[in-house]
C-alpha positions in Angstrom: -11.6 -26.6 47.3 -13.7 -26.1 50.4 -12.9 -26.7 53.9 -13.2 -25.6 57.0 -11.2 -22.3 55.9 -14.7 -20.5 55.7 -17.3 -19.7 52.9 -16.4 -19.3 49.6 -15.5 -15.5 49.1 -18.8 -13.1 47.7 -17.8 -10.8 45.2 -17.5 -7.5 46.0 -20.8 -4.8 46.7 -19.6 -2.8 44.0 -20.0 -5.8 41.7 -23.1 -7.4 43.1 -25.0 -7.1 39.7 -22.5 -9.2 38.2 -22.7 -12.2 41.0 -23.5 -15.4 39.9 -26.1 -17.8 40.7 -23.3 -20.7 41.5 -21.3 -18.6 43.8 -24.4 -17.2 45.6 -25.8 -20.5 46.0 -22.6 -22.2 46.9 -22.0 -19.9 49.7 -26.0 -20.2 50.9 -25.2 -24.0 51.4 -22.2 -23.8 52.9 -23.7 -21.8 55.5 -25.8 -24.9 56.4 -23.3 -27.6 56.5 -20.2 -25.8 56.7 -18.0 -29.0 57.8 -19.6 -31.9 56.5 -18.1 -33.1 52.9 -20.5 -35.9 53.0 -23.6 -33.4 52.1 -23.0 -33.5 48.4 -26.0 -35.5 47.9 -27.8 -33.4 50.2 -26.8 -30.6 48.0 -27.4 -31.4 45.0 -31.1 -32.6 45.8 -31.6 -29.1 47.9 -30.2 -27.4 44.4 -33.1 -30.1 42.6 -35.6 -28.7 45.3 -35.1 -25.2 44.8 -34.3 -24.8 40.9 -37.7 -23.0 40.7 -36.5 -20.5 43.5 -33.1 -20.2 41.5 -34.5 -19.5 38.4 -36.9 -16.8 39.9 -33.7 -15.4 41.3 -31.7 -15.5 38.2 -34.1 -13.7 36.6 -34.8 -11.0 39.5 -30.9 -10.3 38.8 -31.0 -10.0 35.3 -34.1 -7.5 35.9 -31.8 -5.4 38.1 -28.8 -5.2 35.8 -30.9 -4.9 33.1 -34.1 -2.7 34.2 -32.4 -0.1 36.2 -35.4 1.6 36.4 -36.8 -1.2 38.4 -34.4 -0.6 41.3 -35.6 0.5 44.8 -37.3 3.7 45.2 -33.8 4.9 46.3 -32.0 4.2 43.6 -34.9 6.0 42.0 -34.2 8.9 43.8 -30.7 8.8 43.6 -31.0 8.6 39.4 -33.2 11.5 39.4 -31.1 14.0 41.3 -28.1 12.9 39.6 -30.2 13.5 36.1 -31.6 16.9 37.8 -27.9 18.1 38.9 -26.6 17.1 35.6 -29.6 19.2 33.5 -29.1 22.2 35.8 -25.6 22.6 34.9 -26.4 22.8 31.0 -27.8 26.1 30.8 -24.9 27.8 32.4 -22.5 25.9 29.9 -24.5 26.8 27.0 -24.3 30.4 28.4 -20.7 30.3 28.7 -20.9 29.1 24.9 -22.8 31.9 23.8 -20.6 34.3 25.8 -17.1 33.2 24.1 -18.9 33.1 20.4 -20.5 36.8 21.6 -16.8 37.9 22.7 -15.5 36.6 19.2 -17.8 38.7 17.0 -16.9 41.7 19.6 -13.3 41.0 19.0 -13.7 40.7 15.4 -15.5 43.9 14.6 -13.1 45.4 17.3 -10.4 44.8 15.0 -11.8 45.6 11.7 -12.8 49.2 13.5 -9.3 49.3 14.7 -8.0 48.8 11.2 -10.5 51.0 9.2 -9.4 54.0 11.9 -5.5 53.1 11.5 -5.9 53.5 7.5 -8.2 56.3 7.7 -5.1 58.1 9.7 -2.6 57.2 7.7 -4.2 58.6 4.4 -5.3 61.6 5.9 -2.2 62.2 8.4 0.2 64.0 6.0 -2.6 66.4 4.4 -4.2 67.4 8.2 -4.8 70.4 9.5 -2.0 71.3 11.6 -1.3 74.6 13.9 -0.5 75.0 17.7 1.2 78.0 19.7 2.5 79.0 23.3 -0.6 79.8 25.0 1.1 81.2 28.1 3.4 83.6 25.9 0.8 85.4 23.4 -2.5 85.9 22.8 -5.1 87.4 20.6 -6.5 91.1 21.0 -7.9 94.2 19.0 -5.1 95.2 16.6 -4.3 99.5 16.5 -2.8 98.3 12.8 -5.8 96.6 11.9 -8.4 94.2 13.1 -7.2 91.6 15.0 -3.6 90.7 16.0 -1.1 88.8 18.3 0.4 90.2 21.8 2.9 88.7 24.0 1.7 88.5 27.3 4.6 88.1 29.0 8.1 89.0 27.9 9.3 86.5 25.1 13.2 85.6 25.1 15.3 86.2 21.7 15.2 82.7 19.6 11.7 81.4 21.7 9.5 79.3 19.1 6.0 81.1 19.9 4.2 78.2 17.4 3.1 77.0 14.1 1.3 78.4 11.5 -2.2 77.0 11.6 -4.0 75.4 8.0 -4.9 72.4 6.4 -2.0 72.1 3.0 -3.2 73.1 -0.4 -2.3 73.2 -3.6 -2.0 76.7 -5.9 -5.2 75.5 -7.6 -7.2 74.2 -5.1 -6.3 77.3 -3.1 -7.6 79.8 -6.1 -10.8 77.6 -6.5 -11.5 78.2 -2.9 -10.7 82.2 -2.8 -13.0 82.4 -5.9 -16.4 81.7 -3.2 -14.5 82.9 -0.3 -12.4 86.0 -1.0 -10.8 86.5 2.7 -8.7 83.0 2.7 -6.5 84.4 0.6 -5.1 86.8 3.1 -4.9 83.9 5.7 -2.8 81.4 3.8 1.1 81.0 3.8 3.1 79.1 1.5 5.7 76.5 2.6 8.7 75.4 1.3 6.7 72.6 -1.0 4.9 75.3 -2.9 1.8 74.1 -0.7 -0.5 76.9 1.0 -1.5 76.2 4.7 -4.9 77.6 4.6 -6.6 78.0 8.3 -10.0 79.1 7.3 -13.5 77.6 6.8 -15.0 77.3 3.8 -18.3 79.7 4.4 -16.8 83.0 5.6 -12.9 82.9 4.9 -12.3 83.4 8.7 -10.0 81.1 10.6 -11.8 78.1 12.0 -10.4 74.9 14.5 -11.5 73.0 11.8 -10.4 74.1 8.2 -12.3 73.6 5.2 -12.9 71.8 3.0 -11.4 68.7 3.5 -11.2 65.1 4.7 -12.6 65.4 8.4 -10.2 65.1 11.3 -10.7 64.8 15.1 -8.6 67.2 16.6 -9.1 71.0 16.5 -5.9 73.3 15.5 -4.7 76.5 17.3 -5.8 78.9 14.7 -3.7 81.8 17.1 -0.8 82.6 14.6 -3.5 83.2 11.8 -4.1 86.5 13.4 -0.4 88.1 13.1 -0.2 91.7 11.4 2.7 92.7 9.0 4.0 96.3 10.5 3.2 99.5 8.5 5.2 101.4 6.7 7.0 103.4 9.0 5.8 101.3 11.7 8.9 99.3 12.7 10.6 96.0 11.7 9.2 92.5 12.3 9.9 90.8 15.9 8.9 87.5 14.8 10.6 84.9 11.8 9.3 82.5 9.8 11.3 78.9 9.6 10.6 75.8 8.2 9.4 73.2 10.3 12.0 70.8 11.0 9.6 67.9 12.4 7.0 68.4 9.6 8.0 69.6 5.8 5.0 71.0 5.3 4.6 73.1 8.4 6.2 76.8 9.5 7.7 77.6 12.8 7.5 81.4 14.4 10.6 82.3 15.9 11.2 85.4 17.9 13.7 87.7 16.2 14.9 89.5 19.5 13.3 89.7 23.0 9.5 90.7 23.3 8.1 92.8 25.5 5.1 92.1 27.3 2.2 93.5 25.4 3.8 93.9 22.4 2.4 93.1 19.0 3.9 90.2 17.6 4.8 91.2 13.7 5.8 89.4 10.7 7.3 89.7 7.3 4.2 88.2 4.8 7.1 87.8 2.3 8.0 89.3 -0.6 4.9 88.3 -3.2 2.4 90.1 -1.1 0.8 92.9 -2.4 1.4 96.1 -0.2 -0.2 98.6 -2.4 -2.9 99.9 0.0 -0.2 100.5 2.9 -0.8 103.8 4.6 2.2 105.6 6.4 1.0 105.7 9.7 -0.2 102.4 11.8 -3.8 104.4 12.3 -4.6 104.0 8.7 -7.6 102.2 7.7 -5.9 100.0 4.7 -6.7 96.5 4.9 -3.6 95.1 5.7 -5.1 92.4 7.6 -6.1 90.3 4.8 -2.4 88.4 5.0 -1.6 87.2 1.2 1.6 85.7 2.0 
């Protein structure tokens, strides 16, 4: 019911497009005749007279509701600005998606590579080349016995580990085949408790090498210092180093000092019972070939 309390409220500005003709028209008429309730006939007449303009107004409202492209210039500017902002954000989103896809592919490749490397190491590790020495205690020099030898750089106390013998484990058959093409290799191999031969030589000259061959590639070099250890000649005194099994490596051999070794003294080791010593001379300066250490 309308009275002096005020005109009928208009919908909020946010719902302007939903404004009905009736509400708008009654609001307009109330402002023209706010207190005269007898103006009903006048209102109806006004309604009839303005019927054409009313329909036109309704058509305008419909156009604004269903055809936003016909909005005012400011509305069109706002719409175009919003579209530009929205479209400008698409490339970064696409870049993020592409980056995520690339990261996923890279992660997959990395996992496959690491798995392959781990499997290769697990397969090669038991037969890898081994060998190390205490480089602060010993070094390789020319030997008065024959060829090259290993010497103490400083006094070495009794029962001191000076290193492990270098080489790649080989079966007796494999070592025999290699010795046929490189005879010198047979003089540097040492037999371990498993009956395998630690071979520190290459497959071309048969001399010690940080990368013993043949065999599956191993990326780390080995220290071949102890492969140059000589055996004492006849009448030249006893050994000052003994060979023991490596407690941490069932295929390894450890060299341990049998007594105190003075600085400058040559490291001498027993080649074993099966070594052929028929060519040994009786003096240290003999010209035998005892540097080919067949152990």
